[in-house]
Structure formats: structure tokens, C-alpha cells
N, C-alpha and C positions, 0 to 999 in steps of 0.2 A: 698325593692322590692315591687312594687305595684302588686296586683293580676290583671291578665288579665280579661277583661270583657268577658262575655259569648260569644257574637258575635266575639270578637277578637280571642278567643281560637278556635272556630270552623272555623273561616275564615283562620286560618293558612294554611289549606289545601284546603278548598273549593275554594278560590279565584284562586289558582294556577291551579286547575282543571276546572275552569270556571263553577262551579256548584253553582246554586243559594242557598243561605242560607235560610233555612226555617224560617218562622216567629215564634218567641219565646214569650211565655207569662209567666212572672214570677208568681209563686204561692207560698203561705205559706206552710210550712210543714203540717199543719193541713188540707190543701186543697188537698193534695195528696190522691188518692184512697188508702184505707186501705191496699189493696193487694200489693201496691208498696212502701208504706210509710216506712216499716221496712227495705227495700232494699236500700233506699236512705237517710233516716233521721237517721243517726248514726255517730259515731266518730271513726269508724274502717276503715281498708282498704277494698276496694270493692272486691278484689280477694277472701279474706277469707269469706266474706259475701256470695258471689256467690257460693263458694265451699260448704258451709253449706246448702244453699238453694237447690242446684242441687245434693247434695251428690255425687260430682264428682270433680276430679282435673280439674282446669281451665287452658286452654292452650292459648297462645298468637298467634294471626295472625297479623302481621304488614302489613297494607295496603300500607303505605308509611312512610318514615322517612327522617329527615334532621338532620345532626350532625353539629352543629356550634361550635364556640370556646369553650364555657363553658356550652352549653345547647344542649339538644336533643329534637326535636319535632317529634311526631309520631301520626299517625292515626291508630287505632287498632280495632280489634274485639277480645273479650274474648270468647272462645268457651269451651263447655263441652267436656268430653271424647267422647261423641256420635256425636260431630261436630256441635251441635246446637249453634247458636249465643246467648250468654247470655248478652252481652253488646257491644255497640259501644262506642269508646272513642277517644277523641282528647286530647293530653297531651303535656305539655311543662315541661321537666325535667331539673332541674338545677344541672348538673353533678358534679360541684365542691363541692356540699354539701354531696356527697357520698364518702365512702372509695374507694380507687383506684380499688380494685378487684371488687367491686360492679359496679363501673363505666363501666368497660369493659363488664360485663355481661349485663348491661342495653343497651349499644351500640350494642352488639351482637343481641339483640332482640329475644332471644329464649324462655324467660320466662316472665310472668307478673311482673310488678314492685313490687306488693305486695308480691309475692313469694320471690323475690330477697331481699327485705327489711327484711323479716322474717328470711331468711337464714343468712344474715349478721348482724342480731340483730340491725338494724337501728331503733332506738326509734323515734316515730313521733306522731304528733297530726294531726288528720283529722278534718277539719272544712268546712262543706258545706257553700258556700258563697251565693248561690241562687238555689232554685228549680224552675223548669220550665216545661211547657207543650208545645208540638209542634205537628205538623202533619207530618206523615212519607212522606218524599220525595222519589224520585226514588231510591237513594242509600240505605236509611234505609228500604224502602219497600222490596227491593231485598234481602238485608242482613238478615232481620228478617222474610222473607217470609210473610209479612203482607200486607194488602190492602194499596194502595196509599191513603194518607190523613188519615190513622188510627191515633188516638190520642196516643202519646207516652209521657213518662215523664222522666226527668233526673235531673241532678244537675251539678253545677260548684263547684268543691271541691278543697281545698288547703291543701296540705300535708306539714307540717313544722316540724323542729326539736323542741323538747320540749324547747330548748333554744332560738328559734325564727327564725333560718335560714330556708328559704323556699326550700323545696325539689322538689315540683311539683305543677302545676295547671292543673287540669284535668276536662274535660267535660265527663260525663258518662250518656249514654242514654240506657234505657232498652226496650226490645221488648214488644209488646202489651199483650202477654200471662200473664204478671204480673199485668195488669191493669183491 
């Protein structure tokens, strides 16, 4: 299974909503601002990293989702207990790679994927494929209450079983407050 490219992953939803995809600039991990580097350049699940950073349980808000035969695509916001947007994400989840009880929870969309993987002891490897910089578009500006065209940073990340099966490809974008 080949990883989706960054534009393909974001475009899963943006094209259907007729929203222009922001221009993305690939950057190396050492080019990320120090304030965001630790939140993006790691091999852990983002939910746990955000919970530690915010000292808060992270909640899932599903903006939209599509459940296909063996995969689920969803556009999400991860929010703190105070309701602050901690991350915007576009994710493609390969359901057949998860235990059946985890699959149903993923499709329900009540909790972040990282929380579900932890609860079901799904062992995984997290591998950032590319880091990037972009300017906030209308959607991200409103979501993060940031100025339009504010610089944001993110990554395309691949979650896999330790044996190689791909669990998910996810775009993760953080708000300006971390940069």
C-alpha cells in the first residue's frame, strides 16, 4: 500500500467541498520552529503528544467522514477539554488492519484514533513522511481563530503495524500558537 501524497490526503475532502487547497512547502524537521518541532517530529501518536502538551484529555470533532468498503476517511479537529482546537487533521484509516471492536469505535467517531489504539493495545509505528509549512486558508483561520495567511506547520504521518501493515495515513496541522 503506497502512502498518499500530502495533497491527495488533504484533497480527499477539500475537492468535494470545492475548497482551494493551500499551497504547501515541504520543510526538513530541523527547519521547523523549535516551538513546534517536538509536537511534529516524533514517532508517537499525536493524541498522546497533544494531551501531554495541553495537560488535557483530547476530544474528537468529526467535520465529515466517508466509510468505504475497507477504509474510513475523515476530516477532524482535535480539541482540548476547554474546546480549543489543538489540531486539524485529514485521515485515511485502513479498517481491516484493526481488531473488529476497534473498527466499530473508529467508525462511531466518538474518540480520537490514538485513544482507541491505546485502549485496544494496537501496537504501531509512527513515521512522519514529510513536514510542511502552509498559510492558513479560510477553514484553518476560522478553526484556529488565526489570521488569514498565518504561517502554520504540519506533517503527513503514516501509522503502521510493527509487522508492516498500514493502519492510517494522516495529515496533521497545528495552530499558530505553537509556532
